[in-house]
Each structure stands twice: as structure tokens, then as C-alpha cells.
TISE-622808 format. One record per residue (C-alpha): residue number from 1; residue in three letters; x, y, z. Coordinates in steps of 0.05 Angstrom, whole numbers, plus 32768, in hexadecimal, padded with zeros to 4 digits. Example, Ala and Ser with C-alpha at 12.3 -4.5 7.8 and 13.67 -1.06 7.14 Angstrom:
BEGIN
{pt 1, Ala, {80F6, 7FA6, 809C}}
{pt 2, Ser, {8111, 7FEB, 808F}}
END
This chain:
BEGIN
{pt 1, Met, {826C, 82FC, 7C69}}
{pt 2, Thr, {8291, 82BD, 7C79}}
{pt 3, Ala, {82C5, 82E2, 7CA3}}
{pt 4, Asp, {828E, 8304, 7CCB}}
{pt 5, Phe, {826C, 82C1, 7CD7}}
{pt 6, Val, {82AC, 82A1, 7CEF}}
{pt 7, Tyr, {82BA, 82DD, 7D1B}}
{pt 8, Trp, {8276, 82DA, 7D3D}}
{pt 9, Leu, {827A, 828E, 7D43}}
{pt 10, Phe, {82BC, 8290, 7D67}}
{pt 11, Thr, {82A5, 82CB, 7D91}}
{pt 12, Gly, {8267, 82A5, 7DA6}}
{pt 13, Met, {828E, 8267, 7DB6}}
{pt 14, Gly, {82BF, 8291, 7DDF}}
{pt 15, Trp, {8286, 82AF, 7E07}}
{pt 16, Leu, {8267, 826B, 7E11}}
{pt 17, Ala, {82A9, 824D, 7E28}}
{pt 18, Gly, {82B1, 8288, 7E58}}
{pt 19, Leu, {826C, 827D, 7E75}}
{pt 20, Val, {827B, 8233, 7E7E}}
{pt 21, Phe, {82BC, 8241, 7EA2}}
{pt 22, Leu, {8299, 8276, 7ECD}}
{pt 23, Leu, {8263, 8244, 7EDF}}
{pt 24, Leu, {8297, 820F, 7EF0}}
{pt 25, Gly, {82BC, 8242, 7F1A}}
{pt 26, Val, {827E, 8253, 7F41}}
{pt 27, Met, {826F, 8209, 7F4C}}
{pt 28, Phe, {82B8, 81FD, 7F61}}
{pt 29, Val, {82B4, 8235, 7F96}}
{pt 30, Arg, {8270, 821C, 7FAF}}
{pt 31, Asp, {828B, 81D5, 7FB6}}
{pt 32, Leu, {82C7, 81EE, 7FDE}}
{pt 33, Thr, {829E, 8219, 800D}}
{pt 34, Gln, {8260, 81EE, 8019}}
{pt 35, Thr, {825F, 81C2, 8057}}
{pt 36, His, {8229, 818E, 804C}}
{pt 37, Ser, {824F, 8160, 801C}}
{pt 38, Ser, {8297, 814A, 802B}}
{pt 39, Val, {829E, 812A, 7FE7}}
{pt 40, Arg, {8291, 816B, 7FC2}}
{pt 41, Arg, {82BC, 8192, 7FF2}}
{pt 42, Asn, {82F8, 8163, 7FE9}}
{pt 43, Phe, {82ED, 8158, 7F9F}}
{pt 44, Pro, {82CE, 8198, 7F81}}
{pt 45, Leu, {82A9, 818E, 7F40}}
{pt 46, Val, {82BF, 8145, 7F39}}
{pt 47, Gly, {8299, 8132, 7F78}}
{pt 48, Arg, {8258, 8148, 7F57}}
{pt 49, Met, {825F, 810E, 7F26}}
{pt 50, Arg, {8255, 80DD, 7F5F}}
{pt 51, Tyr, {820F, 80F4, 7F6E}}
{pt 52, Phe, {81FD, 80F8, 7F24}}
{pt 53, Leu, {8214, 80B1, 7F17}}
{pt 54, Glu, {81F1, 8098, 7F56}}
{pt 55, Gly, {81B0, 80B6, 7F3D}}
{pt 56, Gln, {81B9, 8097, 7EF8}}
{pt 57, Gly, {81CF, 8054, 7F13}}
{pt 58, Glu, {8187, 803E, 7F22}}
{pt 59, Phe, {8173, 8047, 7ED9}}
{pt 60, Phe, {81B2, 8026, 7EBE}}
{pt 61, Arg, {81A7, 7FE9, 7EEA}}
{pt 62, Gln, {815D, 7FE6, 7ED8}}
{pt 63, Tyr, {8165, 7FEC, 7E8D}}
{pt 64, Phe, {81A9, 7FCF, 7E7E}}
{pt 65, Phe, {81C5, 7FA1, 7EB4}}
{pt 66, Ala, {818C, 7F83, 7EDE}}
{pt 67, His, {8172, 7F3F, 7EC9}}
{pt 68, Asp, {8128, 7F3A, 7EB7}}
{pt 69, Arg, {811A, 7F14, 7EF8}}
{pt 70, Gln, {8149, 7F38, 7F28}}
{pt 71, Glu, {8125, 7F77, 7F40}}
{pt 72, Leu, {80F7, 7F7E, 7F7C}}
{pt 73, Pro, {80BE, 7F81, 7F8C}}
{pt 74, Phe, {80AA, 7F79, 7F43}}
{pt 75, Asn, {80DE, 7F65, 7F0F}}
{pt 76, Arg, {80E1, 7F7C, 7EC7}}
{pt 77, Ala, {80BD, 7F3E, 7EAD}}
{pt 78, Thr, {8082, 7F4A, 7EDB}}
{pt 79, Arg, {807F, 7F94, 7ECD}}
{pt 80, Ser, {8081, 7F89, 7E82}}
{pt 81, Trp, {8047, 7F58, 7E88}}
{pt 82, Val, {801F, 7F8A, 7EB0}}
{pt 83, Tyr, {802C, 7FC2, 7E7F}}
{pt 84, Arg, {8017, 7F97, 7E44}}
{pt 85, Lys, {7FD7, 7F81, 7E65}}
{pt 86, Ala, {7FC7, 7FC8, 7E7B}}
{pt 87, Lys, {7FCB, 7FDF, 7E33}}
{pt 88, Gly, {7F9F, 7FA6, 7E1A}}
{pt 89, Leu, {7FD9, 7F81, 7DF9}}
{pt 90, Pro, {7FE3, 7F36, 7DFB}}
{pt 91, Gly, {8005, 7F1B, 7E3A}}
{pt 92, Thr, {8020, 7EDC, 7E1B}}
{pt 93, Ile, {806A, 7ECB, 7E16}}
{pt 94, Gly, {8092, 7E9C, 7DEA}}
{pt 95, Phe, {80CD, 7E6D, 7DF3}}
{pt 96, Gly, {80BE, 7E5B, 7E3B}}
{pt 97, Ser, {80C4, 7E7E, 7E7E}}
{pt 98, Thr, {8102, 7EA3, 7E96}}
{pt 99, Asn, {80ED, 7E95, 7EDE}}
{pt 100, Asp, {811E, 7E65, 7F01}}
{pt 101, Leu, {80F0, 7E2F, 7F1C}}
{pt 102, Arg, {812A, 7E0E, 7F40}}
{pt 103, Glu, {8134, 7E49, 7F6E}}
{pt 104, Pro, {8121, 7E39, 7FB7}}
{pt 105, Gly, {80DE, 7E57, 7FC9}}
{pt 106, Ser, {80C3, 7E57, 7F82}}
{pt 107, Ile, {8077, 7E51, 7F80}}
{pt 108, Ile, {805F, 7E18, 7F53}}
{pt 109, Phe, {8015, 7E08, 7F4E}}
{pt 110, Val, {8005, 7DBE, 7F46}}
{pt 111, Asn, {7FDF, 7DB6, 7F06}}
{pt 112, Ser, {7FAA, 7D81, 7EF7}}
{pt 113, Pro, {7FAD, 7D55, 7EB9}}
{pt 114, Tyr, {7F61, 7D5F, 7EB4}}
{pt 115, Ala, {7F57, 7DAA, 7EB4}}
{pt 116, Ile, {7F13, 7DC6, 7EC6}}
{pt 117, Leu, {7EEB, 7DDD, 7E89}}
{pt 118, Glu, {7ED8, 7E25, 7E86}}
{pt 119, Ser, {7E8F, 7E10, 7E83}}
{pt 120, Asp, {7E98, 7DEE, 7EC7}}
{pt 121, Leu, {7EB7, 7E2A, 7EEA}}
{pt 122, His, {7E93, 7E4C, 7F23}}
{pt 123, Cys, {7E9C, 7E90, 7F41}}
{pt 124, Ala, {7EBE, 7E96, 7F84}}
{pt 125, Pro, {7E89, 7E8F, 7FBB}}
{pt 126, Ala, {7E75, 7ED0, 7FDD}}
{pt 127, Leu, {7E91, 7EDD, 8022}}
{pt 128, Val, {7E65, 7EFE, 8055}}
{pt 129, Ile, {7E8C, 7F2C, 8084}}
{pt 130, Gly, {7E69, 7F3E, 80C5}}
{pt 131, Pro, {7E2C, 7F11, 80BF}}
{pt 132, Gln, {7E15, 7F25, 8104}}
{pt 133, Cys, {7E17, 7F70, 80F3}}
{pt 134, Cys, {7DDA, 7F98, 80DF}}
{pt 135, His, {7DFA, 7FA4, 809B}}
{pt 136, Pro, {7E27, 7F68, 8088}}
{pt 137, Phe, {7E59, 7F71, 804F}}
{pt 138, Val, {7E57, 7F3D, 8017}}
{pt 139, Val, {7E9B, 7F36, 7FF4}}
{pt 140, Gln, {7E96, 7F1B, 7FAE}}
{pt 141, His, {7EDF, 7F1A, 7F97}}
{pt 142, Ile, {7F20, 7F00, 7FB3}}
{pt 143, Val, {7F4D, 7F39, 7F9C}}
{pt 144, Asn, {7F3C, 7F81, 7FB1}}
{pt 145, Ile, {7F5E, 7FC5, 7FB8}}
{pt 146, Ser, {7F80, 7FD7, 7FF9}}
{pt 147, Gly, {7F88, 801A, 801C}}
{pt 148, Met, {7FAD, 8054, 7FFB}}
{pt 149, Ser, {7F97, 8096, 8018}}
{pt 150, Phe, {7F7F, 80D3, 7FF2}}
{pt 151, Gly, {7FB5, 8107, 7FFD}}
{pt 152, Ala, {7FEC, 80D4, 7FF3}}
{pt 153, Leu, {7FC9, 80C2, 7FB2}}
{pt 154, Ser, {7FAE, 80F9, 7F84}}
{pt 155, Ser, {7F64, 8103, 7F78}}
{pt 156, Arg, {7F69, 80E5, 7F33}}
{pt 157, Ala, {7F8B, 80A7, 7F4D}}
{pt 158, Val, {7F56, 809B, 7F83}}
{pt 159, Glu, {7F1F, 80A8, 7F51}}
{pt 160, Ala, {7F3E, 8077, 7F20}}
{pt 161, Leu, {7F43, 8042, 7F56}}
{pt 162, Ser, {7EFA, 804D, 7F6A}}
{pt 163, Ile, {7EE1, 8048, 7F23}}
{pt 164, Gly, {7F0D, 800A, 7F15}}
{pt 165, Ala, {7EF5, 7FE9, 7F55}}
{pt 166, Ala, {7EAC, 7FF4, 7F42}}
{pt 167, Glu, {7EB7, 7FD7, 7EFD}}
{pt 168, Ala, {7EDB, 7F9B, 7F1A}}
{pt 169, Gly, {7EA7, 7F92, 7F51}}
{pt 170, Val, {7EDC, 7F94, 7F88}}
{pt 171, Trp, {7EE1, 7FC0, 7FC6}}
{pt 172, Leu, {7F11, 7FF9, 7FD3}}
{pt 173, Asn, {7F30, 800B, 8015}}
{pt 174, Thr, {7F34, 8056, 8022}}
{pt 175, Gly, {7F75, 8055, 8048}}
{pt 176, Glu, {7F7E, 807C, 8088}}
{pt 177, Gly, {7F76, 80C0, 8067}}
{pt 178, Gly, {7F2B, 80C3, 806C}}
{pt 179, Leu, {7EF2, 80BD, 803A}}
{pt 180, Ser, {7EF8, 80ED, 7FFE}}
{pt 181, Pro, {7EC5, 80FC, 7FC7}}
{pt 182, Tyr, {7EF4, 80D8, 7F97}}
{pt 183, His, {7EEB, 8096, 7FBD}}
{pt 184, Leu, {7EA0, 809C, 7FB1}}
{pt 185, Lys, {7EA7, 80AF, 7F68}}
{pt 186, Gly, {7EA6, 806A, 7F4A}}
{pt 187, Gly, {7E6E, 804E, 7F76}}
{pt 188, Cys, {7E98, 8013, 7F90}}
{pt 189, Ser, {7E92, 7FF2, 7FD4}}
{pt 190, Leu, {7EC0, 8013, 8007}}
{pt 191, Ile, {7EE2, 7FFD, 8047}}
{pt 192, Phe, {7EF0, 803B, 8072}}
{pt 193, Gln, {7F33, 8035, 8096}}
{pt 194, Ile, {7F3B, 8055, 80DA}}
{pt 195, Gly, {7F84, 8064, 80E6}}
{pt 196, Thr, {7FA7, 8079, 8125}}
{pt 197, Ala, {7F98, 80C3, 8117}}
{pt 198, Lys, {7F4F, 80B2, 8108}}
{pt 199, Phe, {7F4E, 80E0, 80CB}}
{pt 200, Gly, {7F07, 80ED, 80B4}}
{pt 201, Val, {7EE7, 80D4, 80F5}}
{pt 202, Arg, {7F0D, 80FE, 8128}}
{pt 203, Asp, {7EF7, 8137, 8155}}
{pt 204, Ala, {7F1F, 8176, 8166}}
{pt 205, Gln, {7F48, 814F, 8199}}
{pt 206, Gly, {7F58, 8117, 8169}}
{pt 207, Gln, {7F29, 80E5, 8189}}
{pt 208, Leu, {7EF5, 80BA, 8167}}
{pt 209, Asp, {7EB8, 80E4, 8153}}
{pt 210, Glu, {7E7B, 80B6, 8159}}
{pt 211, Val, {7E4E, 80E7, 8133}}
{pt 212, Arg, {7E7C, 80EA, 80F7}}
{pt 213, Leu, {7E86, 809E, 80FA}}
{pt 214, Arg, {7E3B, 8094, 80F8}}
{pt 215, Glu, {7E34, 80C3, 80BD}}
{pt 216, Leu, {7E66, 809C, 8095}}
{pt 217, Ala, {7E44, 805A, 80A7}}
{pt 218, Glu, {7E04, 8075, 8089}}
{pt 219, Leu, {7E24, 8079, 8044}}
{pt 220, Pro, {7E10, 803A, 801D}}
{pt 221, Gln, {7E54, 8035, 7FFB}}
{pt 222, Val, {7E78, 802F, 803E}}
{pt 223, Arg, {7E70, 7FE5, 804B}}
{pt 224, Ala, {7EA0, 7FD9, 8084}}
{pt 225, Phe, {7ED4, 7FF9, 80B2}}
{pt 226, Glu, {7F1C, 7FE5, 80BE}}
{pt 227, Leu, {7F44, 7FF8, 80FC}}
{pt 228, Lys, {7F8C, 8001, 80E6}}
{pt 229, Leu, {7FBF, 7FEF, 811B}}
{pt 230, Ser, {7FFD, 7FEE, 80EE}}
{pt 231, Gln, {8012, 7FE7, 80A5}}
{pt 232, Gly, {8048, 7FBD, 8085}}
{pt 233, Ala, {8075, 7FF5, 806E}}
{pt 234, Lys, {807E, 8013, 80B4}}
{pt 235, Pro, {8064, 7FEA, 80EF}}
{pt 236, Gly, {8064, 8014, 812E}}
{pt 237, Lys, {8067, 8056, 8109}}
{pt 238, Gly, {802E, 8083, 80F2}}
{pt 239, Gly, {8027, 80A2, 80AE}}
{pt 240, Ile, {803C, 80E9, 809B}}
{pt 241, Leu, {801C, 8117, 8068}}
{pt 242, Pro, {8048, 8155, 805E}}
{pt 243, Gly, {8027, 8198, 806C}}
{pt 244, Ser, {8030, 81AD, 8023}}
{pt 245, Lys, {7FFD, 8177, 8011}}
{pt 246, Val, {7FCB, 818A, 8048}}
{pt 247, Thr, {7F9D, 81B5, 801D}}
{pt 248, Ala, {7F59, 81D0, 802E}}
{pt 249, Glu, {7F3B, 8192, 800E}}
{pt 250, Ile, {7F65, 8164, 8039}}
{pt 251, Val, {7F52, 818C, 8077}}
{pt 252, Ala, {7F07, 8183, 8068}}
{pt 253, Ile, {7F10, 8138, 805F}}
{pt 254, Arg, {7F40, 8129, 8098}}
{pt 255, Gly, {7F2C, 815E, 80CB}}
{pt 256, Ile, {7F72, 8179, 80D7}}
{pt 257, Pro, {7F93, 81BF, 80D5}}
{pt 258, Glu, {7FA5, 81D8, 8090}}
{pt 259, Gly, {7FEE, 81DD, 807C}}
{pt 260, Glu, {8009, 81B4, 80B7}}
{pt 261, Asp, {8029, 816F, 80B2}}
{pt 262, Ala, {7FF5, 8139, 80BD}}
{pt 263, Ile, {8019, 8108, 80EB}}
{pt 264, Ser, {7FF6, 80C9, 8102}}
{pt 265, Pro, {8007, 80AC, 8147}}
{pt 266, Asn, {802C, 806A, 8147}}
{pt 267, Arg, {7FEF, 8048, 8167}}
{pt 268, His, {7FA7, 8056, 817E}}
{pt 269, Gln, {7FAB, 8079, 81C1}}
{pt 270, Glu, {7F71, 8051, 81DD}}
{pt 271, Ile, {7F8C, 800D, 81C6}}
{pt 272, Ser, {7FC7, 7FEF, 81EC}}
{pt 273, Asn, {7FB1, 7FA5, 81F3}}
{pt 274, Pro, {7F83, 7F73, 81D2}}
{pt 275, Asp, {7F48, 7F81, 8200}}
{pt 276, Glu, {7F4A, 7FCC, 81F0}}
{pt 277, Leu, {7F4E, 7FBB, 81A6}}
{pt 278, Leu, {7F10, 7F8F, 81AB}}
{pt 279, Asp, {7EEC, 7FC6, 81D2}}
{pt 280, Val, {7EF9, 7FF9, 819A}}
{pt 281, Ile, {7EE3, 7FC7, 8165}}
{pt 282, Glu, {7EA3, 7FBA, 818A}}
{pt 283, Arg, {7E97, 8005, 8193}}
{pt 284, Val, {7EA0, 8014, 8148}}
{pt 285, Arg, {7E73, 7FD8, 8136}}
{pt 286, Arg, {7E3D, 7FF0, 8166}}
{pt 287, Ile, {7E3E, 8037, 814B}}
{pt 288, Thr, {7E40, 8025, 8101}}
{pt 289, Gly, {7E1A, 7FE3, 80FE}}
{pt 290, Lys, {7E4C, 7FCB, 80CB}}
{pt 291, Pro, {7E86, 7F99, 80CC}}
{pt 292, Val, {7EC5, 7FB1, 80EE}}
{pt 293, Gly, {7F09, 7F91, 80E2}}
{pt 294, Met, {7F51, 7FA0, 80F2}}
{pt 295, Lys, {7F92, 7FA7, 80CB}}
{pt 296, Thr, {7FD5, 7F96, 80E9}}
{pt 297, Val, {801B, 7F7D, 80DF}}
{pt 298, Ile, {8035, 7F45, 810C}}
{pt 299, Gly, {807B, 7F34, 8122}}
{pt 300, Ser, {806E, 7EF1, 8144}}
{pt 301, Glu, {8036, 7EC3, 815A}}
{pt 302, Ile, {8032, 7EE4, 819F}}
{pt 303, Tyr, {8004, 7F1D, 818C}}
{pt 304, Pro, {7FD2, 7EF2, 8165}}
{pt 305, Gln, {7FD0, 7EC1, 819F}}
{pt 306, Gln, {7FC2, 7EF8, 81D1}}
{pt 307, Leu, {7F8A, 7F13, 81A4}}
{pt 308, Val, {7F6B, 7ECF, 819C}}
{pt 309, Ala, {7F6F, 7EC3, 81E7}}
{pt 310, Ala, {7F49, 7F03, 81F4}}
{pt 311, Ile, {7F14, 7EEF, 81C0}}
{pt 312, Leu, {7F0C, 7EAA, 81DF}}
{pt 313, Arg, {7F04, 7ECA, 8224}}
{pt 314, Arg, {7ED1, 7EFE, 820D}}
{pt 315, Gly, {7EAC, 7ED4, 81DA}}
{pt 316, Ala, {7EAE, 7ECE, 818E}}
{pt 317, Val, {7E7E, 7F09, 8185}}
{pt 318, Ser, {7EB6, 7F38, 819D}}
{pt 319, Ala, {7EE4, 7F23, 8164}}
{pt 320, Pro, {7EF3, 7F52, 812A}}
{pt 321, Asp, {7EC9, 7F42, 80ED}}
{pt 322, Phe, {7F08, 7F3C, 80C2}}
{pt 323, Ile, {7F53, 7F41, 80CA}}
{pt 324, Thr, {7F7F, 7F62, 8095}}
{pt 325, Leu, {7FC7, 7F4C, 809B}}
{pt 326, Asp, {7FFD, 7F77, 807D}}
{pt 327, Gly, {8044, 7F5F, 8071}}
{pt 328, Gly, {8085, 7F7E, 8088}}
{pt 329, Glu, {809B, 7F88, 8040}}
{pt 330, Gly, {806E, 7FC5, 803A}}
{pt 331, Gly, {8047, 7FDE, 7FFF}}
{pt 332, Ser, {803D, 8022, 7FE0}}
{pt 333, Gly, {8045, 8048, 8022}}
{pt 334, Ala, {8084, 8071, 802E}}
{pt 335, Ala, {80AC, 805A, 806B}}
{pt 336, Pro, {80F0, 805E, 808B}}
{pt 337, Gln, {811C, 802A, 806C}}
{pt 338, Ala, {812E, 800B, 80AF}}
{pt 339, Leu, {80E5, 7FFC, 80BD}}
{pt 340, Ala, {80D6, 7FE4, 8077}}
{pt 341, Asp, {8112, 7FB6, 8077}}
{pt 342, His, {8113, 7F99, 80BD}}
{pt 343, Val, {80D0, 7FA0, 80E2}}
{pt 344, Gly, {8096, 7F6F, 80DC}}
{pt 345, Leu, {8091, 7F2A, 80BE}}
{pt 346, Ser, {8086, 7F22, 8073}}
{pt 347, Leu, {8043, 7F09, 805C}}
{pt 348, Ser, {8060, 7EC7, 8046}}
{pt 349, Glu, {8071, 7EBA, 808F}}
{pt 350, Ser, {803C, 7EE0, 80B6}}
{pt 351, Leu, {7FFE, 7ECA, 808F}}
{pt 352, Pro, {8007, 7E7F, 809B}}
{pt 353, Leu, {8019, 7E8E, 80E3}}
{pt 354, Leu, {7FD9, 7EB6, 80EF}}
{pt 355, Val, {7FAE, 7E83, 80CB}}
{pt 356, Asp, {7FCB, 7E4C, 80F8}}
{pt 357, Val, {7FBB, 7E74, 8137}}
{pt 358, Leu, {7F74, 7E81, 8120}}
{pt 359, Tyr, {7F67, 7E39, 810D}}
{pt 360, Gln, {7F82, 7E22, 8150}}
{pt 361, Ala, {7F52, 7E53, 8171}}
{pt 362, Gly, {7F1A, 7E35, 8148}}
{pt 363, Ser, {7F28, 7DF0, 8163}}
{pt 364, Ala, {7F28, 7E0E, 81A9}}
{pt 365, Gly, {7EE1, 7E28, 81A1}}
{pt 366, Ala, {7EE5, 7E6B, 817D}}
{pt 367, Asp, {7EC5, 7E7B, 813A}}
{pt 368, Ser, {7EEE, 7E54, 8107}}
{pt 369, Asp, {7ED2, 7E77, 80CA}}
{pt 370, His, {7F06, 7EAD, 80CA}}
{pt 371, Arg, {7F04, 7EE8, 809A}}
{pt 372, Leu, {7F4D, 7EF3, 808C}}
{pt 373, Gly, {7F6A, 7F21, 8057}}
{pt 374, Gln, {7FAF, 7F30, 803C}}
{pt 375, Ala, {7FC2, 7F78, 8031}}
{pt 376, Gly, {7FFB, 7F82, 8000}}
{pt 377, Asp, {8010, 7F6F, 7FBB}}
{pt 378, Leu, {800D, 7F2D, 7F97}}
{pt 379, Arg, {8057, 7F1D, 7F95}}
{pt 380, Pro, {8068, 7ED6, 7F82}}
{pt 381, Gly, {8083, 7EC5, 7FC7}}
{pt 382, Arg, {803F, 7ED5, 7FE6}}
{pt 383, Leu, {8013, 7EA9, 7FBA}}
{pt 384, Gly, {801D, 7E6B, 7FE5}}
{pt 385, Ala, {8007, 7E91, 8023}}
{pt 386, Leu, {7FCD, 7EB0, 7FFE}}
{pt 387, Cys, {7FB0, 7E6B, 7FF1}}
{pt 388, Arg, {7F9E, 7E6A, 803B}}
{pt 389, Cys, {7F7E, 7EAF, 8039}}
{pt 390, Arg, {7F34, 7EBF, 802E}}
{pt 391, Phe, {7F3F, 7EFF, 8006}}
{pt 392, Cys, {7F79, 7F29, 7FEE}}
{pt 393, Arg, {7F81, 7F74, 7FEB}}
{pt 394, Gln, {7FAF, 7F95, 7FB9}}
{pt 395, Cys, {7FD6, 7FD3, 7FC9}}
{pt 396, Ala, {801D, 7FD5, 7FAD}}
{pt 397, Gly, {8007, 7FA5, 7F76}}
{pt 398, Val, {7FC8, 7FCA, 7F62}}
{pt 399, Ser, {7FE5, 7FD2, 7F1C}}
{pt 400, Ile, {7FDA, 7F87, 7F13}}
{pt 401, Leu, {7F8F, 7F95, 7F15}}
{pt 402, Thr, {7F86, 7FDA, 7EF7}}
{pt 403, Gly, {7FC6, 7FEB, 7ED2}}
{pt 404, Leu, {7FCF, 8027, 7F01}}
{pt 405, His, {8016, 8029, 7F1C}}
{pt 406, Pro, {8013, 8040, 7F65}}
{pt 407, Val, {8056, 8065, 7F63}}
{pt 408, Ala, {803C, 8091, 7F2B}}
{pt 409, Ala, {7FF9, 8099, 7F4E}}
{pt 410, Val, {8018, 80B4, 7F8E}}
{pt 411, Ser, {8037, 80F2, 7F6F}}
{pt 412, Ser, {8015, 80FC, 7F2C}}
{pt 413, Glu, {7FD3, 811A, 7F18}}
END
């Protein structure tokens, strides 16, 4: 019995070793004959370890080598705090902060020796957007949820954002992918974003469909419209939804062919200067009767100055009802690394710049009560700029509010 067991054990191990060597031989031949990787061709088998170690390096750095305050855009200390709060656990820490307050650029809020009692606190005053419109939009909260399109996000993610926004009493931006039933699920206030491809409000030629636009404006949950010129992750480049994600449901919502890549133009065809932008804003406002704003990324003070000059020439009534400023750092949107890294000013630079231009315009005779919003995440470096902003919109940092991590939401049901 023992001899038979040993025999079969060694026989099995021999077959297993043979299969392993056969597999290694096949991999060796494939490495020698393939033409897309010079490393594997010059170093068969061994060269495969490079790609394996590169793939694992991210996790080794994250869990073993990176300091709690090193990673971007959110370090381990911040992520751990978000995870604890999302699970209903205490967010307190002991033995002091690990944040280096001596580092240049650190944000420090000046505290008062006589703190305000909770009984004396007041809610943030409501902000009326588009007071001259037939249906003004009253904003009750400072922090809201920015645009992440259905199609890029799953139905469950959009539905969760809608329900969370309704419970928090904040508004949700639809993103440029159109209005889906999941945006309406929670009953929250919505800002419909009109991107360069005009998904959801386009005709067969890709132009603005006034009938469809008017139908959306009749929905009580749609409180305002936003004309998207560019976004922080990829200024000057339109979004792409792969054809594999363009299902029949997406087709019905966006008005595009099924199974084909949905590629947005890099700008609105009918907008090439500030006057044409103001014309389109006025057109959408006239059709919908609701506030119309714009979203953009800026690279210098020249563009805001040109826009303000056009508004001063045409009159304050021609101005957008609000301006959403996105930063060159990008948010949850996928983008080429060159654009994400090197195009567009960061919010910490562009937001004060835009505010200064608007206030200077106010002293020159334009409406000085500007409705200015920040699109993006609440990273520490942006808090100083946010103090000059009327409301903030969360996209990449939405997990701070809801506990929903946008990276997981993009690909997971």
C-alpha cells in the first residue's frame, strides 16, 4: 500500500514537472518569436518578471513604503478618515496630527479664542441663481455633487448619488451624458449639463434640439442648465465612451447610434468667441426659462477678461447665471496624461484669478453679485481658494460626502 502510494506520488510529481517545463518551453518560444516587446524577446521568461513587478509596485508602495501624507490626490491618512466616517466609525485621532504644518503652502485656519456657540450658529444663507429667470434656482448648500455621466458611471452609482443628494438636500449635476431615469430616482434637484456633443438634447445632425430641451426644462427636478466648454482632466479634448458601453439604454438617453464609440467634439461648433457663447446661453435661457451657466477651465486671465468685456458691452442681462470653474488637476474623468498633467491652471491659481477679474468688472459697472462655483475635489491646497467661492461642487472627492469612491463607481455595479 505504501509502495503504491509512493509510486503514484512520484509519478504525479513527474507529470506535473513535465507540464511545468512544457509550459515554460511554450512561453520561451513565444517570447522569442513575438515582436511587440523587446524586453521579452531579448530576455525570454525572465523579462516577464519586469511587468509583473511593475504591476505589483503600486501596491507595495501604497501599503509598505509610502508615508501616510505622501500620496496624491488623497493620501492614506485622508482615505482612512473617509473610510471610517463612511462606516459610521469615529473620525477622531490621538497623539496629534501627522500633517507637517511647516510645509510651504499648508492651509491653516485662524481660530478665535471665543468660539461661536452651537446655539448661535446659523445656516448658510440661500443663494438665488438666475433671479431674472421665470424659474430661479435657490441653492441651499455650499457643497454639491458635480457631473459624472451615466454610462461612465453605472446605474447603481448614479442612483446612489441621486438618493444621497436628496437626503443631503444638495443638487446633482448630470454630466454631459444626458438625463437618465437613475438621476431622477432620488428626487434631488438636478443641473443638466450640455456638453459639446449635446447628448440628450441633440437632433440627428448633432445640433441642439429645442423641442427636447424644452421637454427637459418642464421636469420640476431639472432646476438649471450648464453649458460645458471644457473640463479639468482634458481641456480642449472631448470625452469618449467606448462602443462596448453604448447599449440600447445609452442610445435612448443620448440619441446616438448603438455600438459605436460616442466621441464628443473638442468644442461646441457654434461657439468660437465670447459673443457666440453669450448668444447660446441666452438661447437656452429663453427656451427653458431656467438659469443657464457655463463650465470651463482657464489657462490665463485673458479669456475671463474677454468674456467680461463682452458682457459689459452687451449688458449684465447677457451674462451667464453662474460660472463653474474646473481645475487643470482633473477629477474622476479619464484623460490623456499629457493633458491632465500640463494643460489648464489648477484651481488654487485659477479661482482667485477669475474672482479678481469678476470683481474688477463689478467696479466697472457689471453685476458684482457673481455666482461662482468650484468643480472638483476638496483637496487641502484648494481650501484657501474656496473661501472666495460661493458654492463648491464635488466630483473626484464625492466620497467625502457620501462614502462612495468614484473609482469603484465607474466600473462596478
